[in-house]
N, CA and C atoms as an extended XYZ file, in Angstrom:
585
Properties=species:S:1:pos:R:3:atomname:S:1:resname:S:1:resid:I:1 pbc="F F F"
N       111.107      107.895       52.168 N   UNK     1
C       109.903      108.668       52.682 CA  UNK     1
C       110.147      109.767       53.543 C   UNK     1
N       111.062      109.458       54.240 N   UNK     2
C       111.469      110.283       55.628 CA  UNK     2
C       111.826      111.736       54.883 C   UNK     2
N       112.942      111.497       53.900 N   UNK     3
C       113.699      112.560       53.361 CA  UNK     3
C       112.594      113.418       52.572 C   UNK     3
N       111.562      112.810       51.935 N   UNK     4
C       110.539      113.712       51.004 CA  UNK     4
C       109.827      114.407       52.292 C   UNK     4
N       109.348      113.745       53.265 N   UNK     5
C       108.307      114.387       54.257 CA  UNK     5
C       109.101      115.708       54.827 C   UNK     5
N       110.618      115.517       55.023 N   UNK     6
C       111.285      116.395       55.772 CA  UNK     6
C       111.428      117.679       54.818 C   UNK     6
N       111.727      117.304       53.363 N   UNK     7
C       111.998      118.461       52.579 CA  UNK     7
C       110.610      119.345       52.137 C   UNK     7
N       109.684      118.374       52.002 N   UNK     8
C       108.213      119.068       52.221 CA  UNK     8
C       108.168      120.084       53.118 C   UNK     8
N       108.333      119.457       54.445 N   UNK     9
C       108.351      120.577       55.562 CA  UNK     9
C       109.356      121.817       55.561 C   UNK     9
N       110.381      121.422       55.059 N   UNK    10
C       111.368      122.725       54.849 CA  UNK    10
C       110.991      123.436       53.819 C   UNK    10
N       110.296      122.936       52.768 N   UNK    11
C       109.944      123.934       51.785 CA  UNK    11
C       108.695      124.980       52.175 C   UNK    11
N       107.873      124.246       53.101 N   UNK    12
C       106.790      125.084       53.667 CA  UNK    12
C       107.344      126.050       54.558 C   UNK    12
N       108.356      125.889       55.304 N   UNK    13
C       108.911      126.605       56.287 CA  UNK    13
C       109.707      127.817       55.639 C   UNK    13
N       110.241      127.633       54.491 N   UNK    14
C       110.824      128.696       53.632 CA  UNK    14
C       109.593      129.539       52.984 C   UNK    14
N       108.808      128.878       52.580 N   UNK    15
C       107.463      129.716       52.007 CA  UNK    15
C       106.750      130.619       53.301 C   UNK    15
N       106.858      130.087       54.035 N   UNK    16
C       106.263      131.001       55.503 CA  UNK    16
C       107.199      132.146       55.928 C   UNK    16
N       108.448      131.571       55.757 N   UNK    17
C       109.510      132.963       55.940 CA  UNK    17
C       109.332      133.843       54.993 C   UNK    17
N       109.251      133.361       53.577 N   UNK    18
C       109.171      134.333       52.689 CA  UNK    18
C       107.871      135.062       52.764 C   UNK    18
N       106.790      134.753       53.106 N   UNK    19
C       105.470      135.559       53.223 CA  UNK    19
C       105.809      136.480       54.204 C   UNK    19
N       106.342      135.984       55.394 N   UNK    20
C       106.525      136.993       56.322 CA  UNK    20
C       107.488      138.192       55.880 C   UNK    20
N       108.500      137.766       55.420 N   UNK    21
C       109.381      138.714       54.810 CA  UNK    21
C       108.825      139.849       53.937 C   UNK    21
N       107.866      139.317       53.127 N   UNK    22
C       106.928      140.367       52.265 CA  UNK    22
C       105.925      140.971       52.932 C   UNK    22
N       105.696      140.548       54.114 N   UNK    23
C       104.548      141.548       54.876 CA  UNK    23
C       104.752      142.545       55.452 C   UNK    23
N       106.468      142.776       55.279 N   UNK    24
C       107.012      144.143       55.919 CA  UNK    24
C       106.623      145.181       54.852 C   UNK    24
N       106.396      144.932       53.826 N   UNK    25
C       106.044      146.153       52.846 CA  UNK    25
C       104.515      146.906       53.195 C   UNK    25
N       104.041      147.691       52.391 N   UNK    26
C       102.719      148.460       52.759 CA  UNK    26
C       101.532      147.825       52.859 C   UNK    26
N       101.680      146.756       52.185 N   UNK    27
C       100.395      145.771       52.026 CA  UNK    27
C       100.632      144.708       53.204 C   UNK    27
N        99.613      144.502       54.093 N   UNK    28
C        99.803      143.360       54.819 CA  UNK    28
C        99.174      141.831       54.261 C   UNK    28
N       100.205      141.027       54.632 N   UNK    29
C        99.555      139.573       54.014 CA  UNK    29
C        99.731      138.745       55.449 C   UNK    29
N        99.166      137.847       55.107 N   UNK    30
C        98.891      136.709       56.325 CA  UNK    30
C        98.889      135.459       55.591 C   UNK    30
N        99.596      134.547       56.035 N   UNK    31
C        99.614      133.183       55.620 CA  UNK    31
C        99.542      132.123       56.557 C   UNK    31
N        99.018      131.148       56.625 N   UNK    32
C        98.761      130.145       57.485 CA  UNK    32
C        99.255      128.590       57.002 C   UNK    32
N       100.085      128.288       57.268 N   UNK    33
C       100.601      126.920       56.781 CA  UNK    33
C       100.526      125.821       57.771 C   UNK    33
N        99.967      124.704       57.431 N   UNK    34
C        99.522      123.526       58.226 CA  UNK    34
C       100.215      122.559       57.574 C   UNK    34
N       101.019      121.884       58.499 N   UNK    35
C       101.774      120.575       57.738 CA  UNK    35
C       101.580      119.371       58.496 C   UNK    35
N       100.937      118.296       57.947 N   UNK    36
C       100.506      117.135       58.629 CA  UNK    36
C       101.380      115.867       57.821 C   UNK    36
N       102.456      115.479       58.630 N   UNK    37
C       103.143      114.406       58.208 CA  UNK    37
C       102.955      112.913       58.853 C   UNK    37
N       102.805      111.909       58.311 N   UNK    38
C       102.851      110.753       58.883 CA  UNK    38
C       103.859      109.977       58.540 C   UNK    38
N       104.689      109.377       59.374 N   UNK    39
C       105.958      108.499       58.779 CA  UNK    39
C       105.820      107.291       59.503 C   UNK    39
N       105.799      106.186       58.702 N   UNK    40
C       105.952      104.894       59.092 CA  UNK    40
C       107.245      104.201       59.039 C   UNK    40
N       108.040      103.835       59.662 N   UNK    41
C       109.097      103.117       59.681 CA  UNK    41
C       109.211      101.564       59.911 C   UNK    41
N       109.788      100.826       59.139 N   UNK    42
C       109.768       99.376       59.695 CA  UNK    42
C       111.400       99.299       59.395 C   UNK    42
N       111.856       98.622       60.757 N   UNK    43
C       113.170       98.125       60.921 CA  UNK    43
C       113.440       96.688       60.882 C   UNK    43
N       114.281       96.067       60.107 N   UNK    44
C       114.611       94.478       60.201 CA  UNK    44
C       115.831       94.111       60.334 C   UNK    44
N       116.105       93.068       60.970 N   UNK    45
C       117.402       92.805       60.877 CA  UNK    45
C       117.545       91.797       59.792 C   UNK    45
N       119.033       91.682       59.572 N   UNK    46
C       119.433       90.949       58.451 CA  UNK    46
C       119.189       89.430       58.942 C   UNK    46
N       118.947       88.409       57.989 N   UNK    47
C       119.033       87.032       58.371 CA  UNK    47
C       120.119       86.467       59.089 C   UNK    47
N       121.410       87.041       58.787 N   UNK    48
C       122.574       86.498       59.569 CA  UNK    48
C       122.913       86.959       60.666 C   UNK    48
N       121.749       87.962       61.182 N   UNK    49
C       122.212       88.579       62.686 CA  UNK    49
C       121.580       87.627       63.668 C   UNK    49
N       122.531       87.310       64.548 N   UNK    50
C       122.305       86.557       65.714 CA  UNK    50
C       121.453       87.044       66.918 C   UNK    50
N       120.717       86.261       67.734 N   UNK    51
C       119.981       87.062       68.703 CA  UNK    51
C       118.539       87.596       68.409 C   UNK    51
N       118.262       88.489       69.166 N   UNK    52
C       117.059       89.266       68.891 CA  UNK    52
C       116.715       90.002       67.818 C   UNK    52
N       115.963       90.204       67.141 N   UNK    53
C       115.771       90.993       65.754 CA  UNK    53
C       115.831       92.551       66.347 C   UNK    53
N       116.141       93.709       65.398 N   UNK    54
C       116.165       94.723       65.841 CA  UNK    54
C       114.712       95.454       66.054 C   UNK    54
N       114.064       94.752       65.094 N   UNK    55
C       112.358       95.254       65.304 CA  UNK    55
C       111.776       94.877       66.755 C   UNK    55
N       112.325       93.629       67.052 N   UNK    56
C       111.514       93.168       68.484 CA  UNK    56
C       112.399       94.180       69.331 C   UNK    56
N       113.520       94.598       69.171 N   UNK    57
C       113.923       95.265       70.598 CA  UNK    57
C       113.468       96.433       70.492 C   UNK    57
N       113.385       97.206       69.368 N   UNK    58
C       112.677       98.479       68.981 CA  UNK    58
C       111.442       98.494       69.738 C   UNK    58
N       110.781       97.533       69.460 N   UNK    59
C       109.256       97.705       70.039 CA  UNK    59
C       109.251       97.311       71.476 C   UNK    59
N       110.061       96.355       71.740 N   UNK    60
C       110.436       96.074       73.197 CA  UNK    60
C       110.710       97.481       73.999 C   UNK    60
N       111.728       98.252       73.581 N   UNK    61
C       112.103       99.356       74.258 CA  UNK    61
C       110.706      100.498       74.432 C   UNK    61
N       109.949      100.565       73.564 N   UNK    62
C       108.864      101.468       73.309 CA  UNK    62
C       107.926      100.759       74.588 C   UNK    62
N       107.700       99.734       74.745 N   UNK    63
C       106.683       99.325       75.522 CA  UNK    63
C       107.198       99.291       76.825 C   UNK    63
N       108.447       99.147       76.877 N   UNK    64
C       109.197       99.093       78.174 CA  UNK    64
C       109.133      100.435       79.233 C   UNK    64
N       108.865      101.456       78.345 N   UNK    65
C       108.919      102.835       78.824 CA  UNK    65
C       107.681      102.972       79.676 C   UNK    65
N       106.396      102.308       79.287 N   UNK    66
C       104.988      102.305       79.793 CA  UNK    66
C       104.940      101.760       81.222 C   UNK    66
N       104.171      102.017       81.986 N   UNK    67
C       104.065      101.377       83.404 CA  UNK    67
C       103.563      100.195       83.061 C   UNK    67
N       103.599       99.184       83.934 N   UNK    68
C       102.942       97.721       83.782 CA  UNK    68
C       101.649       97.990       84.050 C   UNK    68
N       100.722       96.971       83.264 N   UNK    69
C        99.394       96.914       83.815 CA  UNK    69
C        99.038       96.264       85.086 C   UNK    69
N        98.295       97.190       85.694 N   UNK    70
C        98.180       96.485       87.146 CA  UNK    70
C        96.802       96.475       87.568 C   UNK    70
N        96.481       95.006       87.857 N   UNK    71
C        95.386       94.576       88.313 CA  UNK    71
C        94.658       95.212       89.607 C   UNK    71
N        93.965       96.176       89.536 N   UNK    72
C        93.446       96.760       90.616 CA  UNK    72
C        92.718       96.123       91.824 C   UNK    72
N        92.286       94.900       91.484 N   UNK    73
C        91.605       93.862       92.571 CA  UNK    73
C        92.702       93.021       93.343 C   UNK    73
N        93.852       93.098       92.726 N   UNK    74
C        94.882       92.502       93.432 CA  UNK    74
C        95.629       93.430       94.154 C   UNK    74
N        95.323       94.601       94.446 N   UNK    75
C        95.792       95.707       95.366 CA  UNK    75
C        95.355       95.742       96.537 C   UNK    75
N        94.266       95.431       96.587 N   UNK    76
C        93.374       95.305       98.052 CA  UNK    76
C        92.414       93.902       97.851 C   UNK    76
N        92.753       93.095       98.774 N   UNK    77
C        91.844       91.976       98.693 CA  UNK    77
C        90.293       92.329       99.245 C   UNK    77
N        89.328       91.344       99.247 N   UNK    78
C        87.974       91.647       99.481 CA  UNK    78
C        88.086       91.735      101.154 C   UNK    78
N        88.701       90.925      101.688 N   UNK    79
C        88.949       90.680      103.556 CA  UNK    79
C        89.446       92.204      103.664 C   UNK    79
N        90.421       92.798      102.907 N   UNK    80
C        91.244       94.094      103.206 CA  UNK    80
C        90.421       95.368      103.279 C   UNK    80
N        89.537       95.250      101.942 N   UNK    81
C        88.527       95.962      101.745 CA  UNK    81
C        87.440       96.057      102.812 C   UNK    81
N        86.811       94.973      103.205 N   UNK    82
C        86.126       94.755      104.315 CA  UNK    82
C        86.457       95.456      105.679 C   UNK    82
N        87.709       95.265      105.910 N   UNK    83
C        88.346       95.729      107.031 CA  UNK    83
C        88.168       97.180      106.973 C   UNK    83
N        88.761       97.903      105.862 N   UNK    84
C        88.532       99.161      105.869 CA  UNK    84
C        87.189       99.744      106.008 C   UNK    84
N        86.075       99.244      105.439 N   UNK    85
C        84.906       99.501      105.498 CA  UNK    85
C        84.210       99.403      106.731 C   UNK    85
N        84.653       98.280      107.485 N   UNK    86
C        83.892       97.716      108.758 CA  UNK    86
C        82.899       97.006      108.478 C   UNK    86
N        82.589       96.456      107.474 N   UNK    87
C        81.238       95.729      106.835 CA  UNK    87
C        81.929       94.570      105.901 C   UNK    87
N        81.219       93.427      105.861 N   UNK    88
C        81.634       92.462      104.786 CA  UNK    88
C        81.211       93.062      103.602 C   UNK    88
N        81.994       92.722      102.507 N   UNK    89
C        81.786       93.539      101.371 CA  UNK    89
C        81.747       92.399      100.248 C   UNK    89
N        80.736       92.571       99.204 N   UNK    90
C        80.686       91.627       98.136 CA  UNK    90
C        82.084       91.511       97.581 C   UNK    90
N        82.051       90.275       96.679 N   UNK    91
C        83.465       90.081       95.877 CA  UNK    91
C        83.511       91.153       95.025 C   UNK    91
N        84.714       91.298       94.513 N   UNK    92
C        85.048       92.430       93.681 CA  UNK    92
C        84.477       92.325       92.114 C   UNK    92
N        84.057       93.683       91.971 N   UNK    93
C        83.603       93.819       90.504 CA  UNK    93
C        84.612       94.655       89.752 C   UNK    93
N        84.995       94.164       88.891 N   UNK    94
C        86.326       95.124       87.921 CA  UNK    94
C        85.755       95.695       86.798 C   UNK    94
N        86.263       96.754       86.397 N   UNK    95
C        85.915       97.471       84.854 CA  UNK    95
C        87.045       98.078       84.665 C   UNK    95
N        87.012       98.271       83.093 N   UNK    96
C        88.026       99.217       82.315 CA  UNK    96
C        87.659       99.011       81.051 C   UNK    96
N        88.558       99.864       80.354 N   UNK    97
C        88.433       99.629       78.785 CA  UNK    97
C        89.422       99.101       78.022 C   UNK    97
N        89.204       98.527       76.930 N   UNK    98
C        90.278       97.918       75.880 CA  UNK    98
C        90.887       96.755       76.315 C   UNK    98
N        90.141       95.803       77.398 N   UNK    99
C        90.779       94.909       78.060 CA  UNK    99
C        91.702       94.926       79.305 C   UNK    99
N        91.730       96.406       79.510 N   UNK   100
C        92.400       96.698       80.665 CA  UNK   100
C        91.780       96.991       82.077 C   UNK   100
N        92.137       96.461       83.191 N   UNK   101
C        91.175       96.659       83.948 CA  UNK   101
C        91.734       97.867       84.938 C   UNK   101
N        91.111       98.827       84.872 N   UNK   102
C        91.471      100.154       85.762 CA  UNK   102
C        90.642      100.249       86.911 C   UNK   102
N        89.630       99.559       87.341 N   UNK   103
C        88.705       99.864       88.183 CA  UNK   103
C        88.474       98.671       89.121 C   UNK   103
N        88.344       98.441       90.633 N   UNK   104
C        87.960       97.072       91.369 CA  UNK   104
C        86.922       97.947       92.245 C   UNK   104
N        85.819       97.463       92.403 N   UNK   105
C        84.772       98.125       93.399 CA  UNK   105
C        84.490       96.629       94.150 C   UNK   105
N        84.346       97.201       95.716 N   UNK   106
C        83.776       96.155       96.567 CA  UNK   106
C        82.500       97.081       97.006 C   UNK   106
N        81.529       96.428       97.240 N   UNK   107
C        80.256       97.070       97.644 CA  UNK   107
C        79.541       96.150       98.817 C   UNK   107
N        78.788       96.792       99.448 N   UNK   108
C        77.891       96.099      100.559 CA  UNK   108
C        76.841       95.527      100.005 C   UNK   108
N        76.279       94.869      101.107 N   UNK   109
C        74.660       94.124      100.752 CA  UNK   109
C        73.764       95.362      100.471 C   UNK   109
N        72.768       95.218       99.490 N   UNK   110
C        71.921       96.353       99.217 CA  UNK   110
C        71.052       96.758      100.571 C   UNK   110
N        70.832       95.728      101.040 N   UNK   111
C        70.005       95.930      102.292 CA  UNK   111
C        70.608       96.705      103.588 C   UNK   111
N        71.913       96.979      103.125 N   UNK   112
C        72.537       97.900      104.350 CA  UNK   112
C        73.470       97.064      104.993 C   UNK   112
N        74.444       97.721      105.870 N   UNK   113
C        74.867       99.045      105.861 CA  UNK   113
C        75.434       99.585      104.636 C   UNK   113
N        75.337      100.784      104.297 N   UNK   114
C        75.851      101.076      103.035 CA  UNK   114
C        77.473      101.444      103.030 C   UNK   114
N        78.262      100.759      102.122 N   UNK   115
C        79.575      101.065      102.195 CA  UNK   115
C        80.290      100.425      100.819 C   UNK   115
N        80.964      101.224      100.429 N   UNK   116
C        81.801      100.859       99.112 CA  UNK   116
C        83.109      101.222       99.132 C   UNK   116
N        84.219      100.535       98.567 N   UNK   117
C        85.310      100.796       98.331 CA  UNK   117
C        85.729      100.614       97.122 C   UNK   117
N        86.370      101.461       96.430 N   UNK   118
C        86.802      101.458       95.013 CA  UNK   118
C        88.374      101.465       94.955 C   UNK   118
N        89.089      100.788       93.985 N   UNK   119
C        90.584      101.144       93.962 CA  UNK   119
C        90.647      101.284       92.312 C   UNK   119
N        91.196      102.773       91.883 N   UNK   120
C        91.231      103.142       90.643 CA  UNK   120
C        92.576      103.025       90.435 C   UNK   120
N        93.426      102.471       89.216 N   UNK   121
C        94.685      102.576       89.002 CA  UNK   121
C        94.958      103.363       87.681 C   UNK   121
N        96.256      103.835       87.555 N   UNK   122
C        96.603      104.700       86.344 CA  UNK   122
C        96.164      105.862       86.105 C   UNK   122
N        95.934      106.465       84.864 N   UNK   123
C        96.017      107.989       84.794 CA  UNK   123
C        94.463      108.423       85.225 C   UNK   123
N        93.518      107.626       85.372 N   UNK   124
C        92.098      108.029       86.037 CA  UNK   124
C        92.273      108.352       87.514 C   UNK   124
N        93.118      107.640       88.126 N   UNK   125
C        93.468      108.149       89.242 CA  UNK   125
C        94.322      109.545       89.545 C   UNK   125
N        95.429      109.638       88.757 N   UNK   126
C        95.852      111.023       88.645 CA  UNK   126
C        94.803      111.991       88.158 C   UNK   126
N        94.119      111.875       87.365 N   UNK   127
C        93.300      112.848       86.870 CA  UNK   127
C        92.163      113.240       87.742 C   UNK   127
N        91.803      112.131       88.610 N   UNK   128
C        90.912      112.585       89.841 CA  UNK   128
C        91.458      113.193       90.689 C   UNK   128
N        92.632      113.090       91.211 N   UNK   129
C        93.458      114.003       92.193 CA  UNK   129
C        93.555      115.456       91.655 C   UNK   129
N        93.774      115.534       90.361 N   UNK   130
C        93.892      116.935       89.493 CA  UNK   130
C        92.980      117.472       89.633 C   UNK   130
N        91.823      117.093       89.571 N   UNK   131
C        90.515      117.775       89.479 CA  UNK   131
C        89.998      117.904       91.003 C   UNK   131
N        90.242      117.460       91.876 N   UNK   132
C        89.638      117.189       93.300 CA  UNK   132
C        90.750      118.560       93.708 C   UNK   132
N        92.025      118.554       93.591 N   UNK   133
C        92.923      119.448       94.286 CA  UNK   133
C        92.995      120.614       93.548 C   UNK   133
N        93.097      120.795       92.064 N   UNK   134
C        93.545      121.870       91.314 CA  UNK   134
C        91.995      122.686       90.655 C   UNK   134
N        91.156      121.737       90.530 N   UNK   135
C        89.887      122.373       89.949 CA  UNK   135
C        88.688      122.691       90.903 C   UNK   135
N        88.682      121.727       91.802 N   UNK   136
C        87.610      121.909       92.876 CA  UNK   136
C        87.990      122.579       94.135 C   UNK   136
N        89.276      122.596       94.268 N   UNK   137
C        90.010      123.006       95.544 CA  UNK   137
C        89.647      122.272       96.827 C   UNK   137
N        89.654      120.971       96.943 N   UNK   138
C        89.347      120.214       97.846 CA  UNK   138
C        90.962      120.480       98.795 C   UNK   138
N        90.418      120.031      100.297 N   UNK   139
C        91.772      120.258      101.124 CA  UNK   139
C        92.296      118.920      100.896 C   UNK   139
N        93.679      118.915      101.084 N   UNK   140
C        94.328      117.547      101.044 CA  UNK   140
C        95.364      117.715      102.041 C   UNK   140
N        95.691      116.488      102.631 N   UNK   141
C        96.877      116.408      103.498 CA  UNK   141
C        97.993      115.476      102.960 C   UNK   141
N        99.278      115.849      102.886 N   UNK   142
C       100.323      114.783      102.329 CA  UNK   142
C       100.411      113.853      103.415 C   UNK   142
N       100.586      112.710      102.997 N   UNK   143
C       100.906      111.659      104.090 CA  UNK   143
C       102.217      111.221      103.615 C   UNK   143
N       103.320      111.234      104.862 N   UNK   144
C       104.412      110.438      104.652 CA  UNK   144
C       104.388      109.102      104.719 C   UNK   144
N       105.534      108.483      104.160 N   UNK   145
C       105.679      107.203      104.176 CA  UNK   145
C       104.706      106.177      103.484 C   UNK   145
N       104.230      106.386      102.846 N   UNK   146
C       103.516      105.703      101.914 CA  UNK   146
C       103.734      105.995      100.078 C   UNK   146
N       104.403      104.926       99.581 N   UNK   147
C       104.987      105.202       98.431 CA  UNK   147
C       105.668      106.045       98.188 C   UNK   147
N       105.891      106.857       96.833 N   UNK   148
C       106.535      108.266       96.617 CA  UNK   148
C       106.007      109.504       97.017 C   UNK   148
N       104.702      109.108       96.948 N   UNK   149
C       103.814      110.200       97.250 CA  UNK   149
C       102.342      109.913       97.688 C   UNK   149
N       101.587      110.506       98.837 N   UNK   150
C       100.381      110.169       99.023 CA  UNK   150
C        99.722      111.614       99.599 C   UNK   150
N        98.493      111.737       99.132 N   UNK   151
C        97.800      112.854       99.337 CA  UNK   151
C        96.342      112.315       99.580 C   UNK   151
N        95.765      112.649      100.493 N   UNK   152
C        94.534      112.354      101.414 CA  UNK   152
C        93.505      113.492      101.511 C   UNK   152
N        92.205      112.941      101.127 N   UNK   153
C        91.166      114.056      101.509 CA  UNK   153
C        89.982      113.129      101.749 C   UNK   153
N        88.946      113.763      102.358 N   UNK   154
C        87.929      113.146      102.798 CA  UNK   154
C        87.596      112.075      101.863 C   UNK   154
N        87.443      110.815      102.200 N   UNK   155
C        87.035      109.631      101.306 CA  UNK   155
C        87.892      108.934      100.343 C   UNK   155
N        89.022      109.748      100.021 N   UNK   156
C        90.259      109.281       98.928 CA  UNK   156
C        91.180      109.365       99.554 C   UNK   156
N        92.356      108.516       99.153 N   UNK   157
C        93.560      108.697       99.420 CA  UNK   157
C        94.314      108.456       97.800 C   UNK   157
N        95.234      109.248       97.426 N   UNK   158
C        96.005      108.767       96.194 CA  UNK   158
C        97.542      108.547       96.494 C   UNK   158
N        97.816      107.444       95.849 N   UNK   159
C        99.075      106.878       96.074 CA  UNK   159
C        99.988      106.901       94.729 C   UNK   159
N       101.085      107.408       94.696 N   UNK   160
C       102.030      107.330       93.687 CA  UNK   160
C       103.424      106.508       94.123 C   UNK   160
N       103.678      105.266       93.287 N   UNK   161
C       104.718      104.807       93.229 CA  UNK   161
C       105.508      104.529       91.987 C   UNK   161
N       106.589      105.448       91.803 N   UNK   162
C       107.234      105.370       90.511 CA  UNK   162
C       106.064      106.144       89.684 C   UNK   162
N       105.801      105.655       88.584 N   UNK   163
C       104.846      106.173       87.510 CA  UNK   163
C       103.479      105.819       87.681 C   UNK   163
N       103.381      104.908       88.659 N   UNK   164
C       101.782      104.413       89.068 CA  UNK   164
C       101.025      104.940       90.076 C   UNK   164
N        99.903      105.138       89.547 N   UNK   165
C        99.130      106.297       90.319 CA  UNK   165
C        97.766      105.140       90.864 C   UNK   165
N        97.471      105.295       92.107 N   UNK   166
C        96.247      104.662       92.604 CA  UNK   166
C        95.422      105.395       93.482 C   UNK   166
N        94.106      105.391       93.369 N   UNK   167
C        93.129      106.244       94.365 CA  UNK   167
C        92.379      104.965       95.152 C   UNK   167
N        92.354      105.281       96.209 N   UNK   168
C        91.281      104.284       97.149 CA  UNK   168
C        90.365      105.052       97.476 C   UNK   168
N        89.046      104.982       97.041 N   UNK   169
C        87.982      105.591       97.455 CA  UNK   169
C        87.097      104.805       98.502 C   UNK   169
N        86.706      105.360       99.548 N   UNK   170
C        85.727      104.867      100.573 CA  UNK   170
C        84.359      105.532      100.673 C   UNK   170
N        83.473      104.848      100.442 N   UNK   171
C        82.027      105.553      100.839 CA  UNK   171
C        81.571      104.760      102.117 C   UNK   171
N        81.238      105.751      103.047 N   UNK   172
C        80.548      105.269      104.242 CA  UNK   172
C        79.635      106.470      104.821 C   UNK   172
N        78.734      106.160      105.476 N   UNK   173
C        77.721      107.147      105.974 CA  UNK   173
C        78.314      107.404      107.468 C   UNK   173
N        79.442      108.040      107.480 N   UNK   174
C        80.186      108.303      109.047 CA  UNK   174
C        80.606      109.721      108.870 C   UNK   174
N        81.345      110.047      109.741 N   UNK   175
C        82.268      111.148      109.894 CA  UNK   175
C        83.666      110.748      109.106 C   UNK   175
N        83.973      111.439      107.971 N   UNK   176
C        85.253      110.939      107.381 CA  UNK   176
C        86.676      110.911      108.308 C   UNK   176
N        86.538      111.824      109.248 N   UNK   177
C        87.695      111.978      110.389 CA  UNK   177
C        88.049      110.583      110.895 C   UNK   177
N        86.798      109.367      110.860 N   UNK   178
C        87.221      108.241      111.553 CA  UNK   178
C        87.827      107.223      110.615 C   UNK   178
N        88.012      107.800      109.401 N   UNK   179
C        88.418      106.914      108.191 CA  UNK   179
C        89.631      107.182      107.923 C   UNK   179
N        90.377      108.301      108.417 N   UNK   180
C        91.797      108.722      108.026 CA  UNK   180
C        92.829      107.607      108.158 C   UNK   180
N        92.975      107.184      109.423 N   UNK   181
C        93.923      106.184      109.666 CA  UNK   181
C        93.474      104.643      108.932 C   UNK   181
N        92.571      104.158      109.074 N   UNK   182
C        92.070      103.247      108.433 CA  UNK   182
C        92.494      103.176      106.759 C   UNK   182
N        92.392      104.357      106.103 N   UNK   183
C        92.536      104.652      104.867 CA  UNK   183
C        94.126      104.632      104.470 C   UNK   183
N        94.842      105.131      105.413 N   UNK   184
C        96.346      105.052      105.406 CA  UNK   184
C        96.895      103.855      105.501 C   UNK   184
N        96.223      102.972      106.430 N   UNK   185
C        96.589      101.574      106.528 CA  UNK   185
C        96.594      100.757      105.367 C   UNK   185
N        95.293      100.983      104.608 N   UNK   186
C        95.309      100.410      103.256 CA  UNK   186
C        95.942      100.783      102.285 C   UNK   186
N        96.400      102.165      102.344 N   UNK   187
C        97.136      102.555      101.423 CA  UNK   187
C        98.491      101.961      101.462 C   UNK   187
N        98.953      101.838      102.524 N   UNK   188
C       100.406      101.307      103.041 CA  UNK   188
C       100.398       99.788      102.082 C   UNK   188
N        99.555       99.351      102.317 N   UNK   189
C        99.233       97.694      101.480 CA  UNK   189
C        99.243       97.795      100.194 C   UNK   189
N        98.598       98.781       99.759 N   UNK   190
C        98.364       99.030       98.243 CA  UNK   190
C        99.674       99.199       97.787 C   UNK   190
N       100.525      100.389       98.402 N   UNK   191
C       101.870      101.032       98.085 CA  UNK   191
C       102.685       99.681       97.965 C   UNK   191
N       102.767       98.735       98.787 N   UNK   192
C       103.749       97.472       99.023 CA  UNK   192
C       103.450       96.742       98.016 C   UNK   192
N       102.555       96.762       97.176 N   UNK   193
C       102.053       95.820       95.942 CA  UNK   193
C       102.501       96.315       94.879 C   UNK   193
N       102.617       97.791       94.797 N   UNK   194
C       102.631       98.348       93.511 CA  UNK   194
C       104.325       97.963       92.796 C   UNK   194
N       104.485       97.792       91.627 N   UNK   195
C       105.746       97.510       91.337 CA  UNK   195
C       106.536       98.675       91.114 C   UNK   195
């Protein structure tokens, strides 16, 4: 099946080159070639092969290249989030898609004072950093000694350790300058818990 797909792709490529060569004549010719190929391969080991099957090891290597799933609520405890916020926070509420938790949220009592700590893990944390820094032009400070990379802005500190990204978001009704050091302390705890 793979040879047939490759042959079809090669034939389309030759046709595109031929059309391009012909277009040098007095009449202009335009050709658009779109090739879509879906290839499915199944690899199995023979019954006499000892140990792990080839199919299992191939699947395992693909999964091994992805960062491990990280539970955001295990990166910062309720007590630690409460210390960061300066007020006792409610138990964690986790959210995510497809059964994977990517957000952990600690909120204050609705009667006040207002406080919230969010821990976001994965691509969402990196995307938020990119938007805040590159699109919105927020002012960032690089913080050394936290993970492999740490960038801080008012209300957020983004941490990278290996391929893992985390954002700690703090919402308080105060001067954000008061939160710089407490957020860095929380970020150090989170970075130490990342794989």
